[in-house]
C-alpha positions as a Python dict, from the first residue, in 0.01 Angstrom:
ca = {
    (1, 'M'): (0, 0, 0),
    (2, 'K'): (-268, 125, -268),
    (3, 'K'): (-125, 281, -565),
    (4, 'I'): (-275, 618, -722),
    (5, 'I'): (-134, 749, -1073),
    (6, 'N'): (-217, 1103, -1150),
    (7, 'P'): (-556, 1140, -948),
    (8, 'Q'): (-797, 1445, -1081),
    (9, 'L'): (-777, 1750, -843),
    (10, 'K'): (-1173, 1671, -757),
    (11, 'D'): (-995, 1386, -652),
    (12, 'W'): (-722, 1514, -416),
    (13, 'S'): (-995, 1557, -117),
    (14, 'E'): (-1107, 1247, -57),
    (15, 'L'): (-761, 1064, -83),
    (16, 'S'): (-613, 1320, 214),
    (17, 'K'): (-864, 1115, 390),
    (18, 'R'): (-787, 964, 702),
    (19, 'P'): (-922, 605, 842),
    (20, 'Q'): (-1149, 691, 1168),
    (21, 'L'): (-1402, 506, 1395),
    (22, 'N'): (-1773, 586, 1443),
    (23, 'Q'): (-1775, 929, 1555),
    (24, 'T'): (-2095, 902, 1741),
    (25, 'D'): (-2008, 568, 1917),
    (26, 'L'): (-1658, 678, 2054),
    (27, 'T'): (-1790, 1018, 2178),
    (28, 'D'): (-2052, 786, 2367),
    (29, 'L'): (-1784, 524, 2507),
    (30, 'I'): (-1562, 832, 2611),
    (31, 'L'): (-1840, 1009, 2790),
    (32, 'N'): (-1956, 703, 2986),
    (33, 'V'): (-1633, 658, 3102),
    (34, 'F'): (-1572, 997, 3210),
    (35, 'Q'): (-1892, 992, 3408),
    (36, 'D'): (-1809, 687, 3567),
    (37, 'V'): (-1381, 873, 3672),
    (38, 'Q'): (-1646, 1141, 3813),
    (39, 'E'): (-1839, 949, 3991),
    (40, 'N'): (-1603, 663, 4128),
    (41, 'G'): (-1264, 854, 4118),
    (42, 'D'): (-967, 558, 4199),
    (43, 'R'): (-1246, 264, 4168),
    (44, 'A'): (-1329, 328, 3809),
    (45, 'L'): (-968, 306, 3715),
    (46, 'K'): (-850, 28, 3904),
    (47, 'K'): (-1129, -102, 3684),
    (48, 'F'): (-1043, -22, 3349),
    (49, 'T'): (-705, -100, 3441),
    (50, 'K'): (-844, -450, 3488),
    (51, 'E'): (-1040, -434, 3187),
    (52, 'F'): (-797, -348, 2947),
    (53, 'D'): (-441, -431, 3082),
    (54, 'Q'): (-520, -710, 3234),
    (55, 'C'): (-404, -573, 3560),
    (56, 'E'): (-540, -567, 3904),
    (57, 'L'): (-415, -247, 4081),
    (58, 'T'): (-376, -209, 4449),
    (59, 'E'): (-204, 129, 4454),
    (60, 'I'): (-253, 405, 4144),
    (61, 'A'): (45, 629, 4237),
    (62, 'V'): (375, 514, 4116),
    (63, 'S'): (615, 486, 4458),
    (64, 'K'): (946, 655, 4576),
    (65, 'K'): (1103, 267, 4588),
    (66, 'E'): (962, 228, 4237),
    (67, 'F'): (1153, 508, 4079),
    (68, 'A'): (1461, 421, 4301),
    (69, 'A'): (1473, 85, 4135),
    (70, 'S'): (1385, 203, 3776),
    (71, 'E'): (1794, 390, 3746),
    (72, 'N'): (1931, 33, 3764),
    (73, 'L'): (1714, -143, 3572),
    (74, 'I'): (1789, 5, 3180),
    (75, 'R'): (2156, 24, 3011),
    (76, 'D'): (2375, 292, 3099),
    (77, 'D'): (2399, 406, 2724),
    (78, 'L'): (2099, 398, 2702),
    (79, 'K'): (2064, 620, 3002),
    (80, 'K'): (2367, 868, 2766),
    (81, 'A'): (2117, 860, 2447),
    (82, 'I'): (1824, 986, 2685),
    (83, 'Q'): (2027, 1253, 2795),
    (84, 'L'): (2170, 1349, 2492),
    (85, 'A'): (1818, 1412, 2320),
    (86, 'K'): (1749, 1610, 2642),
    (87, 'A'): (2073, 1833, 2633),
    (88, 'N'): (1935, 1927, 2270),
    (89, 'I'): (1544, 1911, 2290),
    (90, 'E'): (1665, 2169, 2618),
    (91, 'A'): (1874, 2410, 2415),
    (92, 'F'): (1590, 2427, 2120),
    (93, 'H'): (1299, 2509, 2351),
    (94, 'L'): (1527, 2733, 2577),
    (95, 'S'): (1563, 2941, 2295),
    (96, 'Q'): (1214, 3015, 2259),
    (97, 'Q'): (1200, 3194, 2589),
    (98, 'T'): (1228, 3580, 2503),
    (99, 'E'): (1309, 3867, 2701),
    (100, 'K'): (1028, 4149, 2850),
    (101, 'Q'): (930, 4432, 2606),
    (102, 'I'): (820, 4768, 2671),
    (103, 'I'): (655, 4934, 2487),
    (104, 'E'): (580, 5298, 2458),
    (105, 'T'): (282, 5360, 2228),
    (106, 'Q'): (192, 5703, 2346),
    (107, 'P'): (383, 5969, 2594),
    (108, 'G'): (327, 5803, 2919),
    (109, 'V'): (124, 5494, 2821),
    (110, 'E'): (357, 5156, 2824),
    (111, 'C'): (246, 4786, 2749),
    (112, 'W'): (440, 4486, 2785),
    (113, 'R'): (366, 4126, 2822),
    (114, 'E'): (482, 3877, 3084),
    (115, 'S'): (486, 3493, 3070),
    (116, 'R'): (382, 3247, 3349),
    (117, 'G'): (402, 2867, 3347),
    (118, 'I'): (13, 2685, 3347),
    (119, 'E'): (83, 2553, 3774),
    (120, 'N'): (-93, 2220, 3699),
    (121, 'V'): (-44, 2058, 3406),
    (122, 'G'): (-76, 1677, 3267),
    (123, 'L'): (120, 1429, 3065),
    (124, 'Y'): (-16, 1155, 2900),
    (125, 'I'): (247, 920, 2772),
    (126, 'P'): (121, 548, 2599),
    (127, 'G'): (246, 260, 2695),
    (128, 'G'): (114, -24, 2523),
    (129, 'S'): (318, -203, 2309),
    (130, 'A'): (558, 96, 2285),
    (131, 'P'): (632, 243, 2570),
    (132, 'L'): (720, 630, 2475),
    (133, 'F'): (940, 781, 2701),
    (134, 'S'): (1125, 991, 2464),
    (135, 'T'): (755, 1194, 2448),
    (136, 'I'): (845, 1276, 2832),
    (137, 'L'): (1139, 1476, 2748),
    (138, 'M'): (962, 1683, 2500),
    (139, 'L'): (683, 1762, 2707),
    (140, 'A'): (826, 1753, 3095),
    (141, 'I'): (1164, 2005, 2960),
    (142, 'P'): (919, 2275, 2798),
    (143, 'A'): (715, 2179, 3110),
    (144, 'K'): (1060, 2268, 3358),
    (145, 'I'): (1159, 2567, 3148),
    (146, 'A'): (820, 2782, 3177),
    (147, 'G'): (817, 2708, 3492),
    (148, 'C'): (493, 2478, 3578),
    (149, 'K'): (462, 2374, 3965),
    (150, 'N'): (289, 2055, 3931),
    (151, 'I'): (392, 1797, 3622),
    (152, 'V'): (167, 1485, 3687),
    (153, 'L'): (243, 1206, 3454),
    (154, 'C'): (-14, 946, 3376),
    (155, 'T'): (103, 592, 3163),
    (156, 'P'): (-49, 224, 3096),
    (157, 'P'): (100, -40, 3353),
    (158, 'N'): (187, -350, 3235),
    (159, 'S'): (14, -687, 3354),
    (160, 'Q'): (236, -718, 3609),
    (161, 'G'): (134, -339, 3713),
    (162, 'Q'): (455, -226, 3645),
    (163, 'I'): (554, 95, 3436),
    (164, 'D'): (867, 52, 3197),
    (165, 'P'): (1140, 180, 3347),
    (166, 'A'): (1286, 413, 3074),
    (167, 'I'): (978, 580, 3109),
    (168, 'L'): (1018, 643, 3499),
    (169, 'Y'): (1366, 695, 3437),
    (170, 'T'): (1273, 980, 3223),
    (171, 'A'): (1013, 1109, 3418),
    (172, 'K'): (1275, 1182, 3723),
    (173, 'L'): (1524, 1312, 3470),
    (174, 'T'): (1322, 1596, 3373),
    (175, 'G'): (1182, 1703, 3701),
    (176, 'V'): (797, 1495, 3635),
    (177, 'T'): (644, 1572, 4021),
    (178, 'S'): (432, 1212, 4006),
    (179, 'V'): (328, 898, 3834),
    (180, 'F'): (14, 724, 3828),
    (181, 'K'): (-107, 403, 3665),
    (182, 'T'): (-330, 415, 3456),
    (183, 'G'): (-420, 485, 3068),
    (184, 'G'): (-635, 533, 2802),
    (185, 'S'): (-949, 785, 2802),
    (186, 'Q'): (-1000, 703, 3155),
    (187, 'A'): (-654, 882, 3239),
    (188, 'I'): (-757, 1216, 3074),
    (189, 'A'): (-1073, 1192, 3272),
    (190, 'A'): (-859, 1142, 3578),
    (191, 'M'): (-632, 1461, 3506),
    (192, 'A'): (-979, 1672, 3361),
    (193, 'F'): (-1197, 1597, 3695),
    (194, 'G'): (-887, 1486, 3933),
    (195, 'T'): (-952, 1174, 4174),
    (196, 'E'): (-835, 1061, 4531),
    (197, 'S'): (-500, 995, 4415),
    (198, 'I'): (-441, 1206, 4043),
    (199, 'P'): (-448, 1550, 4138),
    (200, 'K'): (-715, 1776, 3920),
    (201, 'V'): (-458, 1938, 3589),
    (202, 'N'): (-522, 2280, 3369),
    (203, 'K'): (-394, 2172, 3080),
    (204, 'I'): (-361, 1818, 2949),
    (205, 'F'): (-58, 1757, 2672),
    (206, 'G'): (33, 1409, 2466),
    (207, 'P'): (-33, 1210, 2217),
    (208, 'G'): (-249, 865, 2125),
    (209, 'N'): (-476, 675, 1995),
    (210, 'Q'): (-843, 792, 1881),
    (211, 'Y'): (-971, 722, 2157),
    (212, 'V'): (-768, 924, 2427),
    (213, 'T'): (-770, 1179, 2092),
    (214, 'K'): (-1150, 1192, 2154),
    (215, 'A'): (-1120, 1197, 2575),
    (216, 'K'): (-881, 1503, 2484),
    (217, 'E'): (-1154, 1742, 2261),
    (218, 'L'): (-1435, 1602, 2555),
    (219, 'A'): (-1200, 1712, 2845),
    (220, 'Q'): (-1217, 2098, 2639),
    (221, 'Q'): (-1596, 2109, 2747),
    (222, 'F'): (-1554, 2047, 3159),
    (223, 'G'): (-1299, 2370, 3178),
    (224, 'I'): (-945, 2144, 3067),
    (225, 'A'): (-714, 2277, 2758),
    (226, 'I'): (-542, 2039, 2572),
    (227, 'D'): (-208, 2125, 2367),
    (228, 'M'): (-402, 1969, 2018),
    (229, 'P'): (-591, 1679, 1856),
    (230, 'A'): (-240, 1448, 1856),
    (231, 'G'): (-393, 1127, 1732),
    (232, 'P'): (-299, 858, 1558),
    (233, 'S'): (94, 925, 1368),
    (234, 'E'): (113, 986, 1030),
    (235, 'V'): (387, 1111, 758),
    (236, 'L'): (414, 1205, 453),
    (237, 'I'): (733, 1181, 201),
    (238, 'V'): (778, 1387, -166),
    (239, 'A'): (1028, 1119, -344),
    (240, 'D'): (1211, 1167, -687),
    (241, 'D'): (1476, 1021, -884),
    (242, 'S'): (1702, 1154, -615),
    (243, 'S'): (1504, 963, -364),
    (244, 'I'): (1718, 673, -230),
    (245, 'P'): (1485, 423, -160),
    (246, 'E'): (1592, 240, 99),
    (247, 'F'): (1583, 550, 318),
    (248, 'V'): (1221, 635, 164),
    (249, 'A'): (1071, 279, 295),
    (250, 'A'): (1214, 276, 652),
    (251, 'D'): (1083, 647, 677),
    (252, 'L'): (760, 521, 620),
    (253, 'L'): (765, 181, 759),
    (254, 'S'): (941, 418, 1118),
    (255, 'Q'): (567, 532, 1131),
    (256, 'A'): (394, 256, 1019),
    (257, 'E'): (480, 86, 1308),
    (258, 'H'): (347, 299, 1581),
    (259, 'G'): (-35, 105, 1507),
    (260, 'P'): (-236, -6, 1283),
    (261, 'D'): (-477, 302, 1286),
    (262, 'S'): (-136, 503, 1175),
    (263, 'Q'): (-153, 623, 808),
    (264, 'V'): (124, 677, 542),
    (265, 'I'): (181, 864, 210),
    (266, 'L'): (410, 826, -75),
    (267, 'L'): (399, 1111, -293),
    (268, 'S'): (657, 1060, -619),
    (269, 'T'): (721, 1201, -897),
    (270, 'S'): (816, 871, -1075),
    (271, 'E'): (667, 599, -1063),
    (272, 'F'): (1007, 369, -1111),
    (273, 'M'): (1121, 466, -804),
    (274, 'S'): (779, 399, -621),
    (275, 'D'): (858, 79, -734),
    (276, 'N'): (1148, 10, -602),
    (277, 'I'): (1074, 220, -293),
    (278, 'L'): (699, -57, -236),
    (279, 'N'): (1007, -309, -288),
    (280, 'E'): (1216, -174, -87),
    (281, 'L'): (934, -107, 164),
    (282, 'D'): (822, -520, 150),
    (283, 'A'): (1210, -636, 208),
    (284, 'Q'): (1275, -435, 495),
    (285, 'L'): (902, -474, 673),
    (286, 'N'): (988, -850, 710),
    (287, 'E'): (1250, -791, 914),
    (288, 'L'): (1003, -608, 1147),
    (289, 'P'): (972, -743, 1530),
    (290, 'R'): (601, -511, 1481),
    (291, 'K'): (508, -597, 1129),
    (292, 'E'): (224, -747, 1207),
    (293, 'I'): (146, -390, 1306),
    (294, 'A'): (284, -247, 1056),
    (295, 'K'): (127, -458, 765),
    (296, 'K'): (-215, -301, 922),
    (297, 'A'): (-108, 49, 895),
    (298, 'L'): (18, 8, 564),
    (299, 'W'): (-339, -136, 437),
    (300, 'N'): (-480, 238, 526),
    (301, 'S'): (-228, 413, 324),
    (302, 'K'): (-143, 508, -41),
    (303, 'T'): (129, 570, -270),
    (304, 'I'): (56, 860, -518),
    (305, 'I'): (246, 934, -880),
    (306, 'L'): (192, 1315, -956),
    (307, 'N'): (416, 1524, -1251),
    (308, 'D'): (593, 1697, -1032),
    (309, 'I'): (751, 1821, -731),
    (310, 'S'): (510, 2136, -697),
    (311, 'Q'): (185, 1886, -732),
    (312, 'C'): (309, 1682, -453),
    (313, 'I'): (374, 1986, -268),
    (314, 'A'): (-9, 2107, -342),
    (315, 'F'): (-133, 1747, -192),
    (316, 'S'): (91, 1795, 94),
    (317, 'N'): (-83, 2107, 184),
    (318, 'L'): (-406, 1965, 131),
    (319, 'Y'): (-379, 1647, 367),
    (320, 'A'): (-193, 1878, 616),
    (321, 'P'): (125, 1597, 740),
    (322, 'E'): (234, 1570, 1069),
    (323, 'H'): (570, 1512, 960),
    (324, 'L'): (680, 1606, 623),
    (325, 'I'): (983, 1448, 449),
    (326, 'L'): (1172, 1634, 130),
    (327, 'A'): (1336, 1318, 19),
    (328, 'F'): (1562, 1459, -264),
    (329, 'D'): (1775, 1691, -410),
    (330, 'N'): (1741, 2045, -317),
    (331, 'A'): (1432, 2000, -120),
    (332, 'E'): (1542, 2368, 41),
    (333, 'D'): (1363, 2502, -258),
    (334, 'Y'): (1028, 2400, -201),
    (335, 'I'): (1034, 2574, 182),
    (336, 'P'): (880, 2868, 76),
    (337, 'S'): (569, 2667, -54),
    (338, 'I'): (528, 2467, 225),
    (339, 'T'): (161, 2627, 458),
    (340, 'N'): (9, 2322, 616),
    (341, 'A'): (284, 2045, 828),
    (342, 'G'): (355, 2009, 1177),
    (343, 'S'): (761, 1935, 1117),
    (344, 'V'): (956, 1910, 804),
    (345, 'F'): (1241, 1695, 724),
    (346, 'I'): (1492, 1837, 446),
    (347, 'G'): (1684, 1590, 216),
    (348, 'N'): (1737, 1245, 196),
    (349, 'Y'): (1955, 1216, 544),
    (350, 'S'): (1675, 1397, 759),
    (351, 'C'): (1464, 1108, 892),
    (352, 'E'): (1162, 1186, 1066),
    (353, 'S'): (1309, 913, 1418),
    (354, 'A'): (1558, 1238, 1460),
    (355, 'G'): (1306, 1478, 1487),
    (356, 'D'): (1148, 1198, 1734),
    (357, 'Y'): (1395, 1119, 1950),
    (358, 'A'): (1723, 1335, 1926),
    (359, 'S'): (1761, 1623, 1686),
    (360, 'G'): (1587, 1930, 1932),
    (361, 'T'): (1273, 1995, 1759),
    (362, 'N'): (937, 1857, 1964),
    (363, 'H'): (757, 1546, 1848),
    (364, 'T'): (418, 1612, 1970),
    (365, 'L'): (220, 1746, 1663),
    (366, 'P'): (-144, 1799, 1513),
    (367, 'T'): (-215, 1498, 1324),
    (368, 'N'): (-579, 1445, 1131),
    (369, 'G'): (-479, 1717, 898),
    (370, 'F'): (-429, 1967, 1211),
    (371, 'A'): (-165, 2128, 1086),
    (372, 'K'): (-362, 2357, 934),
    (373, 'N'): (-463, 2562, 1217),
    (374, 'Y'): (-216, 2402, 1523),
    (375, 'S'): (164, 2423, 1582),
    (376, 'G'): (367, 2145, 1769),
    (377, 'V'): (419, 2198, 2166),
    (378, 'S'): (677, 2405, 2214),
    (379, 'L'): (750, 2650, 2511),
    (380, 'D'): (456, 2902, 2444),
    (381, 'S'): (277, 2576, 2502),
    (382, 'F'): (362, 2580, 2885),
    (383, 'V'): (232, 2965, 2945),
    (384, 'K'): (7, 3155, 2984),
    (385, 'K'): (104, 3561, 2798),
    (386, 'I'): (-26, 3812, 3079),
    (387, 'T'): (-18, 4205, 2905),
    (388, 'F'): (77, 4475, 3128),
    (389, 'Q'): (47, 4842, 3121),
    (390, 'K'): (93, 5140, 3253),
    (391, 'L'): (-45, 5501, 3283),
    (392, 'T'): (115, 5790, 3384),
    (393, 'A'): (-123, 6172, 3418),
    (394, 'E'): (61, 6238, 3109),
    (395, 'G'): (-23, 5914, 2910),
    (396, 'I'): (-406, 5958, 3064),
    (397, 'N'): (-407, 6322, 2874),
    (398, 'S'): (-273, 6217, 2624),
    (399, 'I'): (-541, 5874, 2509),
    (400, 'G'): (-787, 6011, 2718),
    (401, 'P'): (-1022, 6204, 2506),
    (402, 'S'): (-1024, 5988, 2230),
    (403, 'I'): (-1132, 5676, 2503),
    (404, 'E'): (-1377, 5904, 2606),
    (405, 'L'): (-1543, 5961, 2211),
    (406, 'M'): (-1535, 5585, 2181),
    (407, 'A'): (-1677, 5473, 2463),
    (408, 'E'): (-1974, 5757, 2422),
    (409, 'A'): (-2001, 5563, 2059),
    (410, 'E'): (-2039, 5265, 2160),
    (411, 'Q'): (-2296, 5428, 2435),
    (412, 'L'): (-2073, 5282, 2755),
    (413, 'I'): (-2126, 5596, 2972),
    (414, 'A'): (-1945, 5434, 3247),
    (415, 'H'): (-1612, 5328, 3064),
    (416, 'K'): (-1624, 5734, 2928),
    (417, 'N'): (-1682, 5817, 3346),
    (418, 'A'): (-1344, 5598, 3412),
    (419, 'V'): (-1163, 5818, 3170),
    (420, 'T'): (-1385, 6209, 3241),
    (421, 'V'): (-1313, 6143, 3614),
    (422, 'R'): (-901, 6130, 3594),
    (423, 'L'): (-937, 6372, 3315),
    (424, 'N'): (-1118, 6650, 3537),
    (425, 'Y'): (-906, 6557, 3836),
    (426, 'L'): (-588, 6656, 3674),
    (427, 'N'): (-739, 6958, 3533),
    (428, 'S'): (-855, 7057, 3895),
}
């Protein structure tokens, strides 16, 4: 990790930049994939699976037999852990349900909103080197609570054409409708356009690398909604002399191991503490099975020494991290100052892994600075809000004359007449 000591304020924006691929080349590449999938459907998906996953598929859809076999291929203690996480995530997302509130804005004028689940949703679950079955919990659970009718899941197979059994077990547990063996930008294209095997969806959810993120962004041009731009994972940790170096180092590495394009940032008020954390990080890094991946991520990462916690929070708000960990005593005092973050972890014992798996909050969060204008996935992500209004004769009499005046001022006479004919009817 690069170490920067007391950078000037004018340099903060440059320090907040994430590593990125050439966006022009990336867009052209993804558009070519989209065109191929749109024109050739399943044939294109099988071609890309052979090219990127070194796997020749005969069937893209996961069979009932494969689903049934998955339950016997994972340990009972892992099943119990998944079920515990499911219960906590359900409890947190059920709490986000709201009762219908009918508001009488004027006598005889009632307005309210009701939620409707998005009928067809697509979940993208990264597979590759780390099959993220936990993301299924984060997406399928609120989708079911919201009342989504069809929940489609795409994830890349291994070289033998198999899906990790934990992914299939979790998909079945959470009520996913169907699972398909395809990954990368081609999976996003398949859900956006539909193929012979994969149905078209109304909204696409899920994290991924820069290729998947760009594909989701481009899917919007074809009328498909997305949850957010959720790209390579990132964490920003604020530490001072009350931090525990072993904990902070472990949290930094937990994000670095996601992928070489992940980024971790350490902000500290103490160079001595920062050095202790980095020493601990080196020691823990050597014990990791994914240390080569983590090393590449650390190459793009930074530790920055600032004067005080308030400066650290100000830098964090500019960076707008996916995950923000306040790893110091009395961290609650700074909660009101936080304006931009996907999810926040308070104190030395609130590890980011808790949010990733089992505390109950959702781990599908905005990255790359999008926490400035996006929220993480929630129950609301899977519903549409429809407004209703009901006017009685008293109600149209009450607000009708104002509507007539406003419509006439905007020279929309048909709008005015829609009120006038009713008022005339009542007055006659």
